[in-house]
C-alpha positions in Angstrom: 9.7 -6.7 -6.0 6.5 -8.5 -5.1 3.1 -6.7 -5.1 3.0 -7.3 -1.3 6.2 -5.4 -0.8 5.1 -2.6 -3.1 1.9 -2.2 -1.1 3.8 -2.1 2.2 6.1 0.6 0.8 3.1 2.6 -0.4 1.3 2.3 2.9 4.3 3.3 4.9 5.0 6.3 2.6 1.4 7.4 2.9 1.6 7.3 6.7 4.8 9.3 6.6 3.2 11.8 4.3 0.2 12.0 6.6 2.5 12.8 9.6 4.2 15.5 7.5 0.8 17.0 6.7 -0.1 16.9 10.3 3.0 18.9 11.2 2.6 21.4 8.4 -1.1 21.7 7.9 -2.7 20.6 11.1 -4.8 17.8 12.5 -6.7 17.3 9.2 -3.5 15.7 7.9 -4.2 12.6 10.0 -7.3 11.8 7.9 -4.9 10.3 5.4 -3.4 8.0 8.0 -6.9 7.0 9.0 -7.9 6.2 5.4 -4.7 4.1 4.9 -5.4 2.2 8.2 -9.0 1.5 7.2 -8.0 0.3 3.8 -5.4 -2.1 5.3 -8.0 -3.5 7.7 -10.7 -4.0 5.0 -8.2 -5.6 2.7 -7.2 -8.1 5.4 -10.9 -9.1 5.8 -12.1 -9.0 2.2 -8.9 -9.8 0.3 -9.6 -6.8 -2.0 -6.9 -4.2 -2.3 -7.2 -1.4 -5.0 -3.5 -0.7 -4.8 -2.7 -4.3 -5.8 -4.8 -4.0 -9.0 -3.0 -0.7 -9.9 0.4 -2.2 -9.2 -0.3 -5.3 -11.3 -1.5 -3.1 -14.2 1.8 -1.2 -13.9 3.7 -4.5 -14.1 4.9 -4.4 -10.5 4.7 -7.7 -8.7 5.2 -10.1 -11.5 6.8 -12.5 -9.0 4.6 -15.2 -7.6 3.7 -14.6 -3.9 2.5 -18.2 -3.4 5.7 -20.2 -4.0 8.4 -17.5 -3.7 9.7 -18.0 -7.2 10.6 -15.0 -9.3 10.1 -14.8 -13.0 12.9 -13.3 -15.1 12.4 -9.6 -15.8 
């Protein structure tokens, strides 16, 4: 799994969690969705993504995103 795929899974999961919190807790649950959206937007402009650094330290995303080749596990 590439780091990019892991980030997409994380972002989607956080959005779904936010929707669940909205239904169970109330409108404040949507703050999480807003935070995720702002983080995705800022990472598109700056190229900095905190989740990417965390995933790389955990060893997720050892595949190269630039040429599509995967390293053996």
